[in-house]
SERO-4910 file (N, C-alpha, C, O; in steps of 0.05 Angstrom, whole numbers):
BEGIN
 pado doro    nc1    nc2    nc3   cac1   cac2   cac3    cc1    cc2    cc3    oc1    oc2    oc3
  Met    A     17    -24      0      0      0      0     18     25      0     36     27     16
  Asn    A     12     44    -18     25     70    -17     14     85      6    -11     87      9
  Glu    A     31     96     23     22    109     48      2    132     41    -17    136     56
  Trp    A      8    147     20     -9    170     14    -37    162      5    -55    178      5
  Gln    A    -40    136     -4    -66    126    -12    -80    109      9   -100     97      4
  Glu    A    -68    109     33    -78     91     54   -108     96     60   -123     77     62
  Arg    A   -116    121     63   -144    126     70   -163    119     48   -185    109     53
  Thr    A   -155    123     23   -172    115      0   -175     85     -1   -197     75     -6
  Glu    A   -153     71      3   -154     41      2   -170     30     26   -184     10     22
  Leu    A   -169     43     49   -186     35     71   -216     37     64   -232     20     72
  Leu    A   -223     57     48   -250     61     41   -259     43     18   -281     31     19
  Leu    A   -242     40     -2   -250     26    -27   -241     -4    -27   -252    -19    -43
  Gly    A   -221    -11    -11   -211    -38    -12   -199    -44    -39   -185    -28    -51
  Asp    A   -204    -69    -49   -191    -77    -75   -201    -61    -98   -188    -61   -119
  Lys    A   -223    -47    -96   -234    -31   -118   -215     -8   -126   -217      3   -147
  Ile    A   -196     -2   -108   -178     20   -115   -161     12   -139   -151     30   -153
  Glu    A   -158    -14   -144   -142    -23   -167   -155    -14   -193   -142     -9   -213
  Arg    A   -182    -12   -193   -195     -3   -218   -188     26   -224   -186     33   -247
  Ile    A   -185     42   -203   -176     69   -207   -147     71   -216   -141     86   -234
  Arg    A   -130     54   -204   -102     54   -212    -98     45   -240    -78     52   -253
  Glu    A   -116     29   -251   -113     18   -278   -128     36   -299   -126     30   -323
  Ala    A   -142     56   -290   -159     72   -308   -143     94   -323   -122    103   -313
  Asn    A   -153    101   -346   -141    121   -363   -163    142   -369   -183    136   -383
  Val    A   -159    167   -360   -180    187   -362   -169    212   -377   -146    219   -373
  Leu    A   -186    223   -394   -180    248   -409   -195    271   -397   -219    269   -393
  Val    A   -181    293   -390   -194    317   -381   -187    340   -400   -164    347   -403
  Ile    A   -208    351   -413   -203    373   -431   -216    398   -420   -239    399   -414
  Gly    A   -199    419   -419   -208    444   -407   -199    445   -378   -209    430   -361
  Leu    A   -180    463   -372   -168    463   -345   -172    490   -330   -154    501   -318
  Gly    A   -197    499   -332   -205    523   -317   -213    515   -289   -203    495   -278
  Gly    A   -232    530   -278   -240    525   -250   -253    498   -247   -249    485   -226
  Val    A   -267    488   -267   -280    462   -266   -260    439   -272   -257    421   -256
  Gly    A   -247    441   -295   -230    419   -304   -206    414   -287   -198    392   -282
  Ala    A   -193    436   -277   -170    433   -260   -177    419   -234   -162    402   -225
  Met    A   -199    427   -223   -208    414   -198   -214    384   -203   -206    367   -187
  Ala    A   -229    379   -225   -235    351   -231   -210    334   -234   -208    312   -224
  Ala    A   -191    345   -249   -166    330   -254   -150    326   -228   -139    304   -224
  Glu    A   -150    346   -210   -136    342   -185   -150    321   -167   -136    305   -154
  Ile    A   -176    321   -167   -190    300   -151   -183    273   -162   -179    254   -146
  Leu    A   -182    270   -188   -174    244   -200   -146    237   -192   -140    214   -185
  Cys    A   -128    256   -194   -100    251   -187    -98    242   -158    -84    222   -152
  Arg    A   -112    255   -140   -110    248   -111   -125    222   -105   -120    210    -85
  Ser    A   -143    214   -123   -156    188   -119   -138    165   -127   -144    141   -121
  Gly    A   -115    171   -141    -97    150   -149   -100    140   -177    -92    118   -184
  Ile    A   -113    157   -194   -117    149   -222    -90    141   -234    -70    155   -229
  Gly    A    -90    120   -250    -65    110   -261    -54    125   -284    -30    129   -286
  Gln    A    -72    134   -302    -63    148   -326    -82    170   -332   -107    167   -330
  Met    A    -71    193   -340    -89    216   -346    -76    233   -368    -52    238   -368
  Thr    A    -94    242   -386    -86    263   -405   -101    288   -398   -125    288   -395
  Ile    A    -86    310   -396    -98    336   -391    -92    355   -415    -70    355   -425
  Ala    A   -112    370   -423   -109    387   -447   -121    414   -443   -144    417   -435
  Asp    A   -105    434   -450   -114    462   -450    -92    479   -461    -69    476   -453
  Gly    A    -98    497   -479    -78    514   -491    -76    541   -478    -61    558   -488
  Asp    A    -91    546   -457    -92    572   -445    -70    577   -425    -58    558   -415
  Thr    A    -65    602   -419    -46    609   -398    -62    621   -375    -85    628   -378
  Val    A    -49    623   -352    -61    633   -328    -65    664   -331    -45    678   -338
  His    A    -89    673   -326    -94    702   -326    -99    711   -297   -107    696   -280
  Glu    A    -94    737   -292    -98    747   -265   -127    744   -256   -133    740   -233
  Ser    A   -146    745   -276   -174    742   -269   -181    714   -261   -203    709   -251
  Asn    A   -163    695   -265   -168    667   -257   -163    663   -227   -172    642   -216
  Ile    A   -150    681   -214   -141    677   -186   -164    673   -167   -161    659   -147
  Asn    A   -187    684   -173   -210    682   -154   -221    654   -152   -237    648   -134
  Arg    A   -214    635   -171   -228    609   -171   -211    586   -181   -219    563   -178
  Gln    A   -187    590   -192   -171    568   -202   -146    565   -185   -129    583   -184
  Phe    A   -144    542   -171   -123    540   -151    -95    540   -162    -76    546   -148
  Ile    A    -92    534   -188    -65    536   -200    -57    565   -205    -34    571   -210
  Ala    A    -77    583   -204    -73    611   -210    -64    627   -186    -79    629   -166
  Thr    A    -39    637   -187    -28    654   -166    -13    677   -180    -11    677   -204
  Gln    A     -4    695   -164     11    717   -176     36    707   -189     46    719   -208
  Asn    A     47    684   -180     71    673   -192     67    657   -217     86    651   -232
  Thr    A     42    649   -223     37    632   -246     23    648   -269     19    636   -290
  Val    A     16    673   -265      4    689   -286     22    689   -311     46    694   -309
  Gly    A      9    682   -334     24    681   -359     35    654   -365     45    649   -388
  Lys    A     35    635   -346     45    608   -351     24    589   -361      0    595   -357
  Ser    A     32    568   -374     13    548   -384     -2    534   -362     10    524   -343
  Lys    A    -29    534   -364    -45    519   -345    -38    490   -345    -35    477   -324
  Ala    A    -37    478   -369    -32    449   -371     -5    442   -359     -3    422   -344
  Glu    A     16    457   -365     42    450   -356     45    454   -325     58    438   -312
  Glu    A     33    475   -315     34    480   -286     19    459   -271     28    449   -250
  Leu    A     -4    451   -281    -19    430   -268     -5    403   -270     -5    387   -252
  Gly    A      8    398   -293     23    374   -297     45    371   -276     48    349   -264
  Lys    A     59    393   -270     80    392   -250     68    387   -222     79    372   -206
  Arg    A     45    399   -217     32    396   -191     23    367   -188     27    355   -166
  Phe    A     11    355   -208      1    328   -206     23    308   -202     20    289   -186
  Leu    A     45    311   -216     68    292   -212     81    296   -185     94    277   -175
  Asn    A     78    319   -173     87    323   -146     69    309   -126     78    302   -104
  Ile    A     43    306   -133     24    292   -116     29    262   -119     31    247    -99
  Asn    A     30    253   -144     34    224   -150     55    220   -171     49    222   -195
  Pro    A     80    215   -163    102    212   -183     98    188   -202    110    187   -223
  Asn    A     81    170   -194     76    146   -210     54    150   -231     49    132   -247
  Leu    A     41    173   -231     20    178   -250     32    179   -278     51    193   -284
  Lys    A     19    164   -297     26    166   -325     11    189   -337    -13    187   -342
  Leu    A     25    211   -341     11    236   -348     20    246   -376     43    247   -382
  Asn    A      0    252   -392      4    264   -418     -7    292   -417    -31    296   -413
  Val    A     10    312   -422      2    340   -421      0    351   -449     20    350   -464
  Ile    A    -23    361   -456    -27    374   -482    -31    403   -478    -52    412   -469
  Asn    A    -10    419   -484    -12    448   -481    -21    460   -507     -6    474   -521
  Asp    A    -46    456   -513    -57    465   -539    -88    464   -538    -99    448   -523
  Phe    A   -100    481   -553   -129    480   -557   -135    458   -578   -121    457   -599
  Ile    A   -154    441   -573   -161    420   -592   -185    430   -608   -207    433   -597
  Pro    A   -181    436   -634   -203    445   -650   -223    422   -655   -217    399   -653
  Asp    A   -248    430   -661   -269    410   -664   -263    389   -685   -271    366   -682
  Glu    A   -249    397   -706   -244    378   -728   -223    357   -721   -219    337   -735
  Lys    A   -208    362   -699   -187    343   -690   -195    327   -666   -180    311   -655
  Met    A   -220    331   -656   -228    318   -632   -229    287   -635   -221    273   -617
  Ala    A   -239    278   -658   -241    249   -662   -214    236   -661   -211    214   -650
  Asp    A   -194    249   -674   -167    238   -674   -156    236   -646   -143    216   -639
  Leu    A   -161    256   -629   -152    255   -601   -164    231   -587   -150    216   -573
  Leu    A   -190    227   -590   -204    206   -575   -195    178   -585   -196    159   -569
  Lys    A   -186    177   -609   -176    151   -620   -146    146   -615   -136    125   -620
  Ser    A   -133    167   -603   -104    165   -599    -96    148   -576    -73    140   -573
  Asp    A   -115    141   -558   -110    125   -535   -135    111   -527   -157    116   -538
  Glu    A   -133     92   -508   -156     77   -499   -166     89   -473   -159     81   -451
  Phe    A   -182    110   -476   -193    124   -453   -216    109   -440   -234    100   -455
  Asp    A   -216    107   -414   -238     95   -400   -260    115   -393   -283    107   -389
  Tyr    A   -253    140   -393   -273    161   -386   -262    188   -395   -238    192   -398
  Ile    A   -280    206   -400   -273    233   -409   -288    253   -391   -312    250   -386
  Ile    A   -274    274   -382   -286    297   -369   -284    321   -388   -262    329   -396
  Asp    A   -307    332   -396   -308    355   -414   -312    380   -397   -333    383   -385
  Ala    A   -292    397   -397   -295    423   -383   -288    446   -402   -278    467   -394
  Ile    A   -294    442   -427   -289    462   -448   -311    483   -446   -335    476   -441
  Asp    A   -304    509   -449   -325    530   -448   -330    543   -475   -343    563   -476
  Thr    A   -319    531   -496   -324    540   -523   -342    520   -537   -337    496   -537
  Ile    A   -364    529   -549   -386    512   -558   -378    492   -579   -385    468   -577
  Ala    A   -364    500   -600   -359    482   -623   -341    458   -615   -350    435   -620
  Pro    A   -318    462   -602   -303    439   -594   -316    422   -572   -312    398   -571
  Lys    A   -332    436   -556   -347    421   -535   -366    401   -547   -367    378   -539
  Val    A   -382    411   -566   -402    393   -579   -388    371   -594   -397    348   -594
  Ser    A   -366    378   -608   -351    358   -622   -340    336   -604   -341    312   -610
  Leu    A   -330    344   -581   -320    325   -561   -343    306   -552   -340    282   -551
  Ile    A   -365    318   -544   -388    302   -535   -397    283   -556   -402    259   -551
  Tyr    A   -401    293   -580   -411    277   -602   -392    254   -609   -401    231   -612
  Asn    A   -366    259   -610   -347    238   -617   -345    217   -594   -341    193   -600
  Ala    A   -346    226   -569   -346    207   -547   -371    190   -548   -369    166   -544
  Phe    A   -394    202   -554   -419    187   -557   -417    166   -579   -425    143   -576
  Lys    A   -406    175   -602   -404    157   -625   -385    134   -620   -389    112   -629
  Leu    A   -363    140   -606   -343    119   -600   -349    103   -574   -335     85   -567
  Gln    A   -372    111   -562   -381     97   -538   -361     98   -515   -357     79   -500
  Ile    A   -348    122   -512   -331    127   -489   -347    142   -468   -357    163   -475
  Pro    A   -348    133   -444   -363    147   -423   -353    175   -420   -329    180   -419
  Ile    A   -371    194   -417   -364    222   -415   -383    236   -395   -406    230   -394
  Ile    A   -372    255   -380   -388    273   -365   -380    301   -373   -356    308   -373
  Ser    A   -399    318   -380   -394    344   -391   -404    366   -371   -426    364   -361
  Ser    A   -387    385   -367   -395    408   -349   -410    429   -365   -401    438   -386
  Met    A   -433    436   -355   -448    458   -366   -439    484   -352   -418    485   -340
  Gly    A   -455    505   -353   -447    531   -343   -446    534   -313   -467    530   -300
  Ala    A   -423    541   -302   -421    547   -273   -421    576   -267   -424    584   -244
  Gly    A   -418    593   -287   -416    622   -282   -443    634   -276   -464    624   -284
  Gly    A   -443    657   -262   -467    671   -256   -484    659   -235   -508    666   -231
  Arg    A   -473    640   -220   -489    626   -199   -474    625   -173   -449    627   -172
  Ile    A   -489    623   -151   -476    624   -124   -486    602   -106   -475    598    -84
  Asp    A   -507    587   -113   -520    568    -96   -510    539   -101   -518    527   -121
  Pro    A   -493    528    -84   -483    501    -89   -504    479    -87   -500    458    -98
  Ser    A   -526    485    -73   -546    464    -70   -561    459    -97   -576    439    -99
  Lys    A   -558    476   -116   -572    473   -142   -555    457   -162   -565    452   -184
  Val    A   -531    450   -155   -514    434   -173   -523    405   -173   -527    394   -151
  Met    A   -525    393   -196   -533    365   -198   -522    352   -223   -512    365   -241
  Val    A   -525    326   -224   -517    310   -247   -542    296   -259   -558    285   -245
  Ser    A   -544    298   -285   -567    284   -299   -559    279   -328   -538    287   -337
  Asp    A   -577    266   -342   -574    264   -371   -579    292   -383   -595    308   -372
  Ile    A   -565    298   -404   -568    325   -416   -597    331   -424   -605    354   -425
  Ser    A   -612    310   -430   -640    315   -438   -657    325   -415   -679    336   -420
  Lys    A   -647    322   -391   -662    331   -367   -651    356   -355   -660    365   -334
  Ser    A   -631    368   -367   -619    393   -356   -638    416   -362   -653    416   -382
  Phe    A   -638    436   -345   -655    459   -349   -643    484   -335   -625    482   -319
  Asn    A   -653    507   -343   -644    533   -332   -615    538   -338   -601    553   -323
  Cys    A   -604    526   -359   -576    530   -366   -574    537   -395   -578    519   -412
  Pro    A   -568    562   -402   -565    569   -430   -544    553   -446   -548    547   -469
  Leu    A   -522    547   -433   -501    531   -446   -512    503   -453   -508    493   -475
  Ala    A   -526    490   -434   -537    464   -439   -557    465   -461   -559    447   -478
  Arg    A   -573    486   -462   -593    489   -483   -579    491   -511   -588    479   -530
  Ser    A   -558    506   -512   -543    509   -538   -531    482   -546   -531    475   -569
  Val    A   -519    468   -526   -507    442   -532   -528    422   -542   -524    408   -561
  Arg    A   -551    422   -528   -573    404   -536   -582    409   -565   -585    390   -580
  Lys    A   -585    434   -572   -594    441   -599   -575    431   -620   -584    420   -640
  Arg    A   -549    434   -615   -529    425   -634   -528    395   -635   -526    383   -657
  Leu    A   -531    382   -612   -530    352   -612   -555    341   -626   -554    321   -639
  His    A   -578    355   -623   -602    345   -636   -599    345   -666   -609    327   -680
  Lys    A   -584    364   -677   -579    365   -706   -561    341   -714   -561    334   -738
  Met    A   -547    329   -695   -530    306   -700   -544    280   -692   -532    259   -691
  Lys    A   -570    282   -686   -587    260   -679   -579    248   -651   -583    224   -647
  Val    A   -568    264   -634   -563    256   -606   -582    271   -588   -581    295   -586
  Tyr    A   -599    256   -574   -620    268   -558   -616    262   -528   -625    277   -511
  Lys    A   -603    240   -522   -599    232   -494   -575    214   -493   -563    206   -513
  Gly    A   -567    206   -468   -545    187   -465   -518    201   -460   -497    189   -462
  Val    A   -520    227   -452   -496    243   -445   -500    253   -417   -519    268   -411
  Lys    A   -482    246   -399   -484    255   -371   -472    282   -368   -450    288   -379
  Val    A   -486    300   -354   -476    327   -350   -478    335   -321   -495    325   -306
  Val    A   -461    354   -313   -464    367   -287   -472    396   -293   -460    409   -310
  Phe    A   -494    404   -280   -505    431   -286   -518    442   -261   -520    429   -241
  Ser    A   -525    468   -262   -539    481   -240   -567    489   -250   -570    500   -272
  Ser    A   -587    483   -233   -614    492   -240   -619    521   -232   -641    531   -237
  Glu    A   -600    533   -219   -603    561   -211   -602    579   -236   -585    575   -254
  Ile    A   -620    598   -238   -619    616   -261   -596    635   -258   -592    648   -237
  Ser    A   -579    637   -279   -555    653   -277   -561    683   -276   -582    692   -286
  Asn    A   -544    697   -263   -546    726   -260   -536    740   -285   -512    742   -289
  Lys    A   -555    748   -302   -547    760   -328   -533    787   -324   -518    796   -342
  Asp    A   -536    800   -301   -523    825   -296   -493    822   -293   -478    841   -294
  Ser    A   -484    797   -289   -455    792   -286   -441    786   -312   -417    780   -312
  Leu    A   -456    788   -334   -444    782   -361   -428    806   -370   -437    829   -369
  Val    A   -404    801   -380   -387    821   -392   -376    811   -419   -373    787   -423
  Phe    A   -369    828   -437   -357    821   -462   -326    823   -459   -316    841   -447
  Val    A   -313    802   -469   -284    801   -466   -271    797   -494   -284    788   -513
  Glu    A   -245    803   -495   -230    799   -519   -208    778   -514   -185    785   -510
  Glu    A   -217    753   -513   -198    731   -508   -200    711   -531   -221    710   -545
  Lys    A   -179    696   -535   -179    675   -555   -201    655   -549   -203    644   -527
  Asn    A   -218    649   -569   -240    629   -567   -262    637   -547   -277    620   -538
  Lys    A   -263    663   -539   -282    671   -519   -291    699   -523   -274    717   -526
  Lys    A   -317    704   -525   -328    731   -530   -342    743   -505   -343    767   -503
  Thr    A   -352    726   -488   -366    736   -464   -357    720   -440   -345    698   -442
  Ser    A   -362    731   -417   -355    718   -392   -375    726   -370   -385    748   -370
  Leu    A   -381    706   -353   -400    711   -331   -384    713   -305   -363    701   -302
  Gly    A   -394    729   -287   -381    730   -260   -381    703   -247   -400    687   -251
  Thr    A   -361    698   -231   -359    672   -217   -350    677   -188   -338    697   -182
  Ile    A   -357    657   -172   -349    657   -144   -330    633   -140   -331    614   -155
  Ser    A   -313    634   -120   -291    615   -117   -300    586   -117   -287    569   -128
  Tyr    A   -323    580   -104   -330    552    -98   -347    538   -120   -346    514   -122
  Leu    A   -362    553   -136   -381    540   -154   -367    524   -176   -374    500   -179
  Pro    A   -347    534   -190   -333    517   -210   -320    493   -197   -319    471   -209
  Ala    A   -309    497   -173   -296    475   -159   -316    453   -153   -310    429   -156
  Ile    A   -340    460   -145   -361    441   -139   -369    425   -165   -373    401   -164
  Phe    A   -371    440   -187   -376    426   -212   -354    405   -218   -360    383   -226
  Gly    A   -329    413   -214   -307    395   -219   -307    371   -200   -302    348   -209
  Ile    A   -314    375   -175   -316    353   -156   -338    334   -163   -335    310   -162
  Tyr    A   -361    345   -171   -383    328   -180   -375    311   -204   -380    287   -205
  Ala    A   -362    323   -223   -353    309   -247   -334    286   -240   -337    264   -249
  Ala    A   -314    293   -224   -294    272   -217   -307    250   -201   -299    227   -204
  Ser    A   -326    257   -183   -338    236   -167   -354    217   -184   -355    193   -178
  Glu    A   -367    227   -205   -381    209   -223   -362    190   -237   -368    166   -240
  Val    A   -339    200   -246   -319    183   -258   -310    161   -239   -310    137   -246
  Ile    A   -302    169   -215   -292    150   -196   -313    129   -189   -307    105   -188
  Arg    A   -337    138   -183   -358    119   -175   -366    100   -198   -373     77   -193
  Asp    A   -365    110   -223   -371     93   -246   -348     72   -250   -354     49   -257
  Leu    A   -323     81   -245   -301     62   -248   -302     39   -228   -294     17   -235
  Ile    A   -311     45   -204   -311     24   -184   -337      9   -181   -340     -9   -165
  Lys    A   -357     17   -198   -383      5   -196   -383    -24   -205   -370    -31   -225
  Asp    A   -397    -41   -190   -398    -70   -197   -418    -74   -219   -422    -97   -228
***
C-alpha cells in the first residue's frame, strides 16, 4: 500500500485497483476541469491526459487553484502537470498544451484507450464535437455545463443532458446535438439556478467573447461532481 493512498484504500478496498488501472482524459483546465483533474489525481488514477492551450490570467485567481501571482502568464496544462506529478510521481501523465479544434477531436479520442472523459471546455464548437465523438465511440463522458453567474451550491446536480434545465449553455449544446441525432445518453453536471445576467461582460480573449461573473467555490463544486461520477462509475460493480 502506498502510504499517501492509505485512507482511500481503507474506504475502497480492492476496488482501488480499478482506479489505478484507469485512463482518463480531461479537456479544459479552468475552474472546473483543473479541480476535476486534481480530484482524480488524488484518488490514485493510473493514467491521465490533460489538455488546455490557455495560460493563467490574473482574473483566474479568484477560482482556479493553479492561478497565483507567480503563475500568471504560464501554461495551465504544464503548471498542473508539475503539480500532479508532485502529488503522485507514478502517474502516467500526458500533457497537451494546446487547444483542440473540433475537427481534430475524433483523432484525439482515437489516440489512446480512454476509460472516461471529463469535458470542461467552455467554447461551444469543440465542446459539442467532443461530446458527439465520445458518444459515437461509446466512451463514457461527463460534460460540465455553465457554472458562471451562480452562487448556490445546492442547485448543482448530475443528470442526462436531456433533463438539464435553466442552463443556456446546456440548451445550446442540446440544440447542436439534436442536429446530430443525439438526444440523450450524455451525462452532465449543471446548475438549476438561473444565472445572474447582470454579471455578463464582453471580453476579448482567444476562443471567448463573453464571460460571466464567478465565485470561488461554484466551478470547484462542478469539478468535484464530475470527478466523483468518474470514480464511482469506475468502481461500480
